N, C-alpha and C positions, 0 to 999 in steps of 0.2 A: 459334300462332294464324294462321289463313289470312287473308292480306291481299288483297282483290280488286284489280282493275285500277284505275288512277287515275281520279278523278272530277273534274268541274267544270273541265276544261281547255278553254280557248277554241277550240282548233283541232278538238277531237274532239267532234262534236255527237251526242248520243244521239237516237234516234227518239222521237217523241211517245209511242208505245206501247212500253213497255219489254219487253213480252212478245211483240213481233212475231217471227214465225218467221224463222229464217235457215238457209241450206242450203250444204253443200259437196258438189259432185259430183266423183266420182273413179273410177278403175279399181279392180279388186279388190286389186291389189298395194298400192296406197296405203291402202286400207281395212285390210288386214291389218297394215300398218306402224303405222297409227293404234292398232289394238288392242294390238299387241305392245309399242309404246313408251309407251302411255298418255300421249301428248304430241302437241301440235299442231306441225306443221312451219311455221316462219317462214322464208320465202325472202329472200335478199338482194334489196334493191330493184332493183339493176342486173341481176338475173337473172330478173325477172318477165316479160320479153319485150316490154315497152312502153318504147321509148327515151325517152319523156317522163317516166318515173318519176323524181321528185326534181328535175325541171327547173323553171326559172322560165318565165314567158310571154314571147313575142316582144313583146307590148305593154309589158311592164315595161322591156325594153331601150330601146324607143323613147321611153318617157315619163320615163326617169331625169333628163334635163336639166331638165324642167319640175318634176318632183316634188322633187328635191333642190336645185336652183338653186345649185349650187356648194358646198353645205354638206358634201357628201361628193364628193371628186373622182371623176369617171367612171372614171379609171384604177384606183382602189381597188375600185370596184364590179366592173369587168371581172376583176380578179384573184380575186374571190370565185368566179368560174366554176369554176376548177380545184378549189377546196375543195368546192363543191357536188357535183361529180362524185365526189370522194373519199368524201364523206359517204354516198353511196348504198350503198357496199359494207359499211358498218357499220350500216345501217338494215334491219331485218328485218320482214317483213310477212306476215300470214296473212289470206286473203281469204274472204269469205262473200257469198252472194247473199241479199238481204233481200226476202222476199215471203211473203204469207200462204198462197200456193199453190205447187205445183211449177211449174217452168218448162220447157216443151218446148225452148225455145232453149238453156237451160243444159245440159240433157241432151245436146243435139247438140254444143255447144261444148266441154264439159269432160269428157264421158263418151262418147267417139266409138264405142264398141262396145256390144253388148248385155250384155257382162260388166262392168257398171258399177253403182256404188252411190252413193246420196245420203244423207248424214247430216243430220238436222234438229235444230236447237236453237232457242234464242231469244236475243235480245240480252241479256236479264237474266241468263240462265244463263252465257253466255260471259263477260260482265263479271265475274260473281261468281267464276268459276273461274280466270281469268287472274291472275297474281301482280302485286304492286306493281311499279312502273316499266314497266308495260305499259299501253298506251292503246287505247281502242276508240271508233270513231266512223264516221259516214256519210261516204262520199266525195262531194265536190262536183264537179260537171261544169261546165266553162267553155270558152270560146273562147280559145285561147292566142294568137290573132292580135290580138284586140281588147280583151280583158279584163285588168284589173290584178289581179295576185296579191299578197295581203298579204305584206310582207317583214319584219314585226316578230317572226316566229317561224319557224324553219326547217322545222317540221313541216308548215306549210301546203303546201310543195312536194310532200309525200308524201300529202297528203289531197285533192289535186286531180287530175282526169283530164280528157281531152278529151271533148267532147260526143258524139263517135262511140261512146263506151263507156257511154252512159247506160242502155242496155238491161240492163247488168249489175247495176244497183241495188246497188252494192257497199257492204258494211259491212266495214271492215278493222280488224284489230288490229295494233299496231305496237310494236316495242321497238327501242331504239337503244343501242349499246354502242361508243362511240368509244374508240380506244386512247389511253390517257394514260400519261405517264411523268414522272419528276422533271424539273424545269426544268434543262436543261443549263447554264444560266448561273447556277445556284445560287439561283434565286428561291424564294419560300416556297410556290408553288403548282405543281401538276402542269400539264403542257401536253399538248395533243393532238399526237400524232406523226402522220406520214404513212405509218405502217406499212400494208402491203398485207394484205388479208384473204384467207386461203386456204380459208376455209369456203364452202360453197354456201348454207348456211342454218343455223338452229338449232332444236332441239326444246325446246318449253316444256311441261313436265309439267302435266297437268290430270286431274281425276277424271272419267273418261268417264261413269260412272253418274250423276253430277250434271249433266254437260254435255248429254248427248244425250237427246232425247225419243223419237226414232223413227229407224229406218233403212229405206230403200227400195231395191229393186233396179230396174234399168232396165225401162221398160214393155215392151221387146221381149225381155227375158231369158227363157230357157226355164225350165220348172219346176224342173229339176235344179239350175240356178244359184241359184234362190231357196233351195232346200234346203241347198245348200253354205254360203251366206252365213248362214243360220240356225244351222247347226251350228258354224261358225267363231265366230260371235258368242257362242254358249253356251259353247264351249270356253274362251274367254277370260274367262268368268264375268260377262259383261255382260248384265244382265237388262233388255233393251229389245226392244220389238216390231220384228220385221223383216218387212216386207210388200212386195208387188209394187206398183210405181207403177200407178195406174189410168188413166194418160193414154191408153193404147191399148185401153181397155175398149170393148166392142161397143156402138155407138149403138142407140137405140130410135127407130123411125120410126112 
């Protein structure tokens, strides 16, 4: 029995409209990989390119003495910093752009050539297709210099980004697989090791026919590229419409 992604988690907020469209923009090689693997690629958080992934805010550091008032020694809080960095390599993230319409900015940012593809789904479809122990929610944008980041759940650090990224309107899926081992002291519970992760990311299988609603090629792509993407899509047995983006359609005056 298929179990969907986790629901009702306080950190992972669903959009008001569960059928809102979501998009992933990519080059052709990544699209072929998606078809060939029938899986979504989840990158390690520390390899996404944003050094603030999984970080706490500067404001938290400054406010610790007032917030904790000696109940937790500052030295203990400081020691958590190295664990937070370690945790990033075992946290895997898959990113989508949430928008009812195509985004010219996203085409330029994530599909820099005309040989590019965007796959379109919805929040509801993504949530239904991802397995248990995977979480899906909207990213919150904050000022890391002045705003407090909640500290009662470590997932908050992976669902916050700086305000300079607000244009991304990101919906992200997340899964975390920390390395556990038997307690070396003989205790009854497993403990988290500090093993280093040698993976760059992980593939999470999905049913593409259920996940994807439509596929678009870049607005500047030539006709032959559209035909190639249509043939490749059909060859992998995916019955989904493949169209050209209309962002560069000729205006009427």
